[in-house]
N, C-alpha and C positions, 0 to 999 in steps of 0.2 A: 450376615458376614460382617465382622468388625474390621476396622482399618489395621493394616500392617504399615507402621510408620518407619520411614528411613530417615534417621537423624544424621545430618551431614555437617561436619565441622567440629570445632572445639570451642567449649564454653564452660565456665564454672557452673552454669545452670544445668548442664547436660546430665550428670549422674542422677540428680534428684528428679529431673523430668523423666528420665528413662525408668527409674524405679516406680514413679507414679503411674506411668502408662502401663507398665507390666502388671502392677498391682490391680489395675482396673481391667485386666484380662485382654488388653490390646497386645498385638505383636509389635516388636520393635527391633530394628537392626541399626547398628552404628557404623558410619563410614568416616574415617578421619580426614580423608582427602577426596578431591573431586574425582580423580580417576577411579578410586575405589568405589565411590558412589555410583558411577556409571556401570561398573562391573556388577555391583550388588543389585542394581536395577534390573539387570538381565537375569541374574541367577536367583535372587530372593523374591522378585516380583512384588515390591511394595505397592501400596495403593494410595499413599500420601507422603509428601516430603516435608521435612522440617530442617531448615538451614539455620545453624547456630553460629553466631559471630557478630562482630560489630558492623552493622550495615553502613556506617559512615566510611568504612574502608572500601576502596574500589574493588579489591579482590573478592570481597563477599558479594558485592553487587554483581560482579561478573559471574560468579557461581550461580546466582539466582537467575540471571538472564540465560546462561548456558543450559541450565537444567530445564528451563521452560522451552528450550528449542531441541534438545536431544531427543531422538526418536523413542528411546526407552523411558523417558520421563516427561515428555512434553504434554501428555494427556493427564498428568496427575496434579491434584491440588497441591499448592506449596505455601507454607507458612514460614515466616522468618522470626527468629527469637534473638533479640539484640538488646544491648544497652539502649537507653532512650536516645533518639536522634532528633534533629530538628525536623520541622514539618516539611521543608523542602526536600530533604533526603528521603523522608517517608514517601512522599509522592513519587519520587523516582523509583523506589523499591516496589510500590504498587504497580507502576507502569511497566516495570521490568518483569512482572509476572507473579508477584506474591499476592495471595488472597488475604493475608493478615500480617501485621507486624506487632509482635508481642514483646512486652518489657520483661527481660530476664531477671530483673531485680524483684519481681513479684514472687510470692510463695509458689512452690511447685504446683500445688493443687489449683491455684488461680490461673497459672499459665496453661495447665492442662485443660481447665474449664474453657478458657478462651480459645484454645486450639480446637476443641470439639465444637464450639460455637461456630468456628470458621469453616470447618470441613465436614462436619457431621460425624456420626458414629461409625460409618462404613461407606464403602464405595457406592452402595445403593441409595444412600441418603441424598435427597435433592440438594442439600447444601453442598455436598461434595461435587456435584455436577456444576452448580452455579459458581463454585470457587475457581473453576478453570476459565471463566469469562472475565477478561481483564480490561474492559473498556466501559464507557458510558456510565449509566446509573449504578452498575455493580461496583465499578471502581470508586465512584463518589461515595457510596455507602461505606466502603472500607476506609476511605479517607476521613469521613465524618466521624466514624468510630474512633479513629486514632486521635483526631483533634479533641474529641470529648475527653478521652482518657488522659491526654497530655495537658488538659486545661489550656489549650492554645488560644491566643488572641490573634486573629488574622482574617483576611478576606480570601475566599475561594472564587476565582474568576473562571467562567466557563465560556469558551469560544466554540463556535460551530453549532450552537443551538439556534432554533428558528427565531427566537426572540432574545433580547438581553437577559442574561442569566448569571446568578452568583449567590453566594451565601457569606454571611459575616458572623464570626464567632468572637465572643468575649469570655475569657476564662473557661473555654470549652463549651460554653452555652451558645446556642443559636440566637443571635440578636436580631437578624433580619435575613430575608431571602427575596429574590425577585426572579420571576419566570412566567411566561405566558400571559403577560398583562396583569399579573397580581403580585403581591408581596406578602411577607410574613409566613405564617405556618402553612397556609394552603399552597404557596409557591414552593416551599421546602418539600412538601409531600409529593407534588408533581415532579420535582427534580429527582427525588429518590426513587420514584416508581416509573419514570419515563420508559416507554418501550421503543423509542426512536432516538437513541442517544449514542450510537456506536461511533459517530464522528466527533463527539465532544472532545475538547482539549482543555486541560485544567492548568491553571497557574495559581500560585499562592503569593500573597503579599502580606508582609508582617504588619502588625499594628491594628488598632481597633477601627481605623477608618481607611477607606480605599485610597490607594496611592494616586498621585497626580500623573496623568498621561499626557504627553506633549501634543499628540496629534489631535487637533480639535475637530478635524473632519470625520474621524472615525467614531462610530457609535460605541461608547465605552460605559462600563459599569463604574470605573474608578476615575473620578476627577475630584476637584476640590469639593468639600462638603458645603451644602448638601448635594448629594448626587441625585439628579433628576433624569429619569428615563421615560421617554414617551411611549405609552402603551397603545395598542391598536384602537382602544376605545377613547383615545385622546386624554385619558386621565393621567396625572403625573404620579409616577411611582418613586418614592423617596427611599433610597437604600440606606442613606445615612443622613441624619439631621442632628447637627451638633447641639441644638437647643432642646432636643426631645429627651424625655426620660428613657433610660435603658429598659428594655423589656426582653425577656427571653421566651423561647417557645419550646414545646416538647416535641422532639423529633419523632419519637415513637408514635405519638398521636398523629403527627403529620403524615407519617408513612401509612398508618392504619386507615386514616381518612381517604388517602389516595388509592389504596389497594384493597382494603377490606381485610387485610391480614394483620392480626394482632399478636401480641406477645404470647398469649396462651396457645396460639396455634403453631408457633414455631419453637416452643420450649422442648428441649430434649430431656428435661427433668433431671438435670444434674444437680444434686444436692451437696452443698459444701458444709462441712462441720469440722473446724480446726484443720488438721492435716489429713483427715480421713474423708474420702469421698467415694461415692458409688454412682454408677451410671445405669439408668433404666433404658434399655434399648428400644422400648416401645415408642411409637410416634402416633399422634392423633390420626385416626382413620381419615379425617377430613383435611389433613394437612395438604396444602397446595402452595408450593413455592412460587414466588414471582417468576414469570417467564423471562428467559433471556431475550434481550432486545433484538429485533430483526434489523438487518442491514440492507437497505435498498431492496426490500422484499419484492416490490412490484417489478423492478428491473430483473431481479433474479428469476422471478416467475416467467418473465417474457423471454429472457435470453439464456438462462442457466448461469452457472458460476463462470467467472472469467478464467480463461486458460492462459497460464504463464509458462513459458519455456525458460529455464534457468541453465546457463552455460558457465561452467567453471572447471578448471583442471584440478582444483583442490577438492577432493572427494568429501572431506569433512565439512568444509564450508558449503559445498553443494547440498549436503544432507541437512545442514542447519537451515539454510534459506528455504529449501524445499519443505521442511517440517513447519517452519514459521508461516509460510504462505498457505500450506494445507490447513493449518489450524484456523486460519482466517476464512476458510471456505473456498479457496481457489483450487482449480484443477491444475496440477503441476506436472510438467515433463522436465527431464533433465538430460544434459549432455556434457561430456567431459572435455570437449574441444570445439573449436569453431566449425570445423568441417562436419562433425557429427551434428552440431547444432543447426547448421544450415540445412542438412538433409531432413532433420526432424521438423524444422519450420516449414519446409516445402510439403512435407507429408501431412502435418497436423494443422497448419494455419492457426497458430496461437494468437490470442489477442495482444500479448505483450511478450517481448523477449528481454530478459535481464542477463547481461553477459559480463563476465570479468574481462578486463582489458588485456592484461598480460597473460597470454597462454601460448604454449608451443603450437606448432602447425599453423593454423589460422587464428590470429589473435582477435580480440573483441572488436577492434577498429576494422579489421579485415572482414569479420563477419557482418558488421554493420554495412560495409560496402557491398558485400554479396547480396544482402537483403534488399538494400535500396536499389540495386541494379537489376533485380529480378521482378518483372511485372506481376508475377503470381503472388508475391508477398511484400512488395515494396512499401505498402501502406501500413505494415505492422508497426505498432508502437515499440520503441526500443530504448532501453535504459542501460547505460554503461556503468560498470561497478568496478571500483579499484581501491586498493589501500595506498596507492601512490597518488597522493592528493595533487602534487604539482603537475604530473602527467595528465591526470583527469581534468584539472583546471584549465590546462592548455587546450585540450580537446574541446572543452566547453567554450572557452574564450574565442577559439577560432572556428566555432560552429561546424564541428565535424559531421553533424547530421543526426545525432541521437536526440531523443525527446526528453531525456532526463539523464543526469550524471550524479551517481551516488557514491559516497565514501563508505568503505567497509566498516569504518568505526562508528557509524550511526547506530543509535538504539534500534532494536527490531521494530518497536512501535512506530518510529519515525520513518523507517524504510517502508513499512506497510502503508502509512499515511500518504507518503509521497507517490507510491505506486497507485494507490486508490485515486489520488488527485489526477494522475495521468490518465487513468482508465475512465473516470467518471464522466467527463464531458462527452466522450464518444459513445459510451453505453447509454447515457441519458438520451442523446439524440437518436441513437439506433432504436431504443425502446419507444420513443415518441412517434416514430414513423408507423402510421397505421392506415388501413383503408379508409378512404373518404376524408382524410385530413390534409389540409393545405399547410405547408410549412416552408421555412427558408433557413439558410445557413451558409456555411462555407466548406468547400471541399477539404480544407485543411483539417477540419475536425473529424470527419468520417472517411474521407478519401473518395475518389470517384468510383472505384470498384465497390467499396463498402456501401455507397449510396445506391448504386444500381442493384446490388445484390439484395439489399433490404427491401427495396420497392418491389422486386420480384417475389421475395419471400412472403410479403403480406398481400400479394395479389392486388397491388394498387392499380387504379385507373386514373390517368391524368397526364399532364405534360410537365417534364422536368426541363427547366431552362437554366443553363449555366452560361456565365458571362466572363470568360477568361480574356483579359485585355480587350481588344477591339473585335473579338469574335463573339458569336452567339451560337450555343449548342442547344438543340432541341431533341429530346428523347421522349417518344410517346409510349405510354404503357396502357395495355388493355388487359385487365385481370392478371397483372404481373408479367405479361408477355410484352417484349419490346416489338412494337409494330412499325416504328419509324425512328430513324436517327439521322440527323443532318447537322452540318456545321456551315454557318453563313458568315460572311464578312461584309463590310460596306460595299465591296466591289462585286459581290455575288456569292453563289454557292462555292464551298471549299471541299466538302466531302459528304458522302451519304453512306448509310448502311454500316457495315463493319469498319470501313475506313474512318467514318465519323466517330464510332465508339473507340477505335484505337487511338485516335487523336485526343479524345476526352480522357482516356486513361493516362495520358502523359502529363496532365496538369496536376500539380501538387496543391494548388490553392486557387480558388475562384469563387465568387458569390453565386449562390443558386437559389431557385425557388421551385417548389413543386405545387402546381395548381391541380387539385383533385377535381375530377368530373369527367363525364363522358366526352369522347373525342369523335370527330366525324369518321375516322377510319373504323372499319369493322374489326371483328375478332381475328386472331391469328398472331403470328410472330413467335418469338422464342424467349423463354426466361433467360435472364442474364447468366445465371449459373451454368446453363447448358452452352451458351455461346462463349463464355469466358475462356475455357481451356484452349480453344483454337486461337482466339485473339491473343492470349498471353504467349502461347508458343510462337506465333508469328512475330510479335513484338520483340521477344527475346532473340529469336533467330535473326531478325533484321538488325538488332543492336550488335550481335556477335559478328555478323557478316560485315557490318560497317567498320568495326575495329580491325578485323582481319584485312579488309581492303586498304585501310590506312597504313597498316604495317607493310603490306605488300608494295604500296606505292611510295614507301619511304618518306612518309609525312612526319615532320618533327612535331614535338609536343611543346606546349607552353604551360607555365605555372598559372593556375586559376586564381589563387590568393597568396600573396607574398608571405604573410605571416604563417599561414598553414604550411607553405612550402618550407620555410625555415625550420619550423617545428619538426616536419618529417625528416629533414636532413639531419637534425640533431638526434632524433630518436630511432632512426633506422639502424640496422645491424652494420657493424664496421665493414664486413666483407662486401656489402653492396653499396656503400657510400660513394665510391668512385663512379659507379654507374649512374647513381642519382645525380651526382655533380655534373656529369657529362650531359645528361638529359636536360638538366636545368640550364645548362649553357647553350642550349638550342640545337644540340646534335640529334639527328634522327636515330631511332633504334638500330637501323641497319648500319649507319656510320659507326655507332658505338661497337657493334659486333665486329666490323672490319678493323677498327683501330685498336681494339683492346684484346686481351687474352682471356676475357671472361667467356664462360660457356654461353652459347646462344639461348639455351633453356633458362639460365639464370637471368639473362638480360630480359627475355620475354616475361619471366615471372615478375621482375621489378616493374616493367611497363604496365602489366595488368594490375599490379598492386597500386601504383600511383593513380591509374585511371579509376580503379574501384573505390579508392578512398577519396576521390574528388580533388586530389592534389594537383593533377595535370589534366589537360585536354589536348586533343589533336589541334594543331595550329590553325587549320582551316575551319574549325568549329564543329566538325562532325564528331559523331560517337561521344 
């Protein structure tokens, strides 16, 4: 089966490219506008996308990003055809989801040739599948191809690699590379073929020599020439030496040395002759495309994919973020408001909740409060998402309780990167907990319930010691079962059994150590996951009863943090602001009910909201 191309946008190159593709027996459909492209994607079922237009224009870049996120087009390879753009813009286009950026000024047969090189001859072609991977060494190969064709002189810096990494080009030729303790052509080959590169981040610096970087403490590729980087074998690697003669390297040879895949194995046998060209659909029987890089494969094997719950009342944005995360290998659940999101979180226990801030019913801040106030899910990682940057910035500045604050205008790749950065420490520690292994950490990373659950899952035997403030908590595990739990203070025992575990679950951060090894107690006890539901229910019930008791005894509330209180006063709805003002002035909820004409249910709702969001607490410190 040959590709059916959907050509999106307007360009002087489009008529000739369309005729060339049709003449080579490919199917092609033209969409003038973005909305038309989405409709044709559903009805015409194309297998590859070609976006035509000036990629220096933000609108064209937005089209590319949106097409790589829309459910009907997100799984398709995408190629951009544009007037020549600077290499910085090209990098953004590749990061946005394009698998190639072609120069529309080239002859139509050359553009078509490069298009087939990028996405293959049909959806079954291995190159078509590789074209939908937009990170790591795949992205680097596309960028290198563009730099060569544009005869660029610049330095490509690579952050996130296990060792210093980068490539330097002069007039489109590779002048040097560094990676894995080597440089030159062998380093370039390893970079282009790396299978562990999904976290790499690329930046481009113009000029033949690397730019100066002011932070002397940070290990850098780019400082004043000559650049010297210490390798693991303590040999110096010189990325740029002003006194050395220029030498260029063959990137095809470098890639072939690193992978064993040569040009003759990847040719699709497109023969060009003037304006006429033909395509031989046959591929070498031994063709074997480079495998897509694995991302945290050992953690994935141990834990499965991360589960993310996305909550947003805008269905189109909900679908976009859901598709974006699904493409990155996440398991995704969605909800259209805070109340539905809270119910799903209690049912599914996701690893991470990503919630819009401004929503009807229960907003994102309210959902955050519900989650943090529920012992069943209070340790869930939480990211607030908003297009209102001032509002979001205030929540972050006043420490509203989320783990991350994201603007909706961020590039999809940056959103994924920041969510990965949020999940990674917890998942790495979770995967590192194994039978017979002694380790230490802090409850802030994994959570008390998460730590206890994982030790039960791996059937660990040993003693968990947690040191919150001046207390010491001991939990004994025998084959994953909790055989003993106790809390001691300098003055003596504080709690044992379920009461000790309940006390431990209330701590958000404290250093801990798990010492693996047999304990004097014999077998027996209960795995934490079986004990947890009753403990959680008791803690939630105790918390609710405490609040109800305070309301019944007419205890006034106090503002916990002045700046957060001021922000709440400004951002709350106009109809409840007088109630908030009265509560802030020290009046008890019952007094407000007596002195005002507001509904008791509305006043009770405001009280629960300020308690849930951490804006106020009862004056005697309870609840």
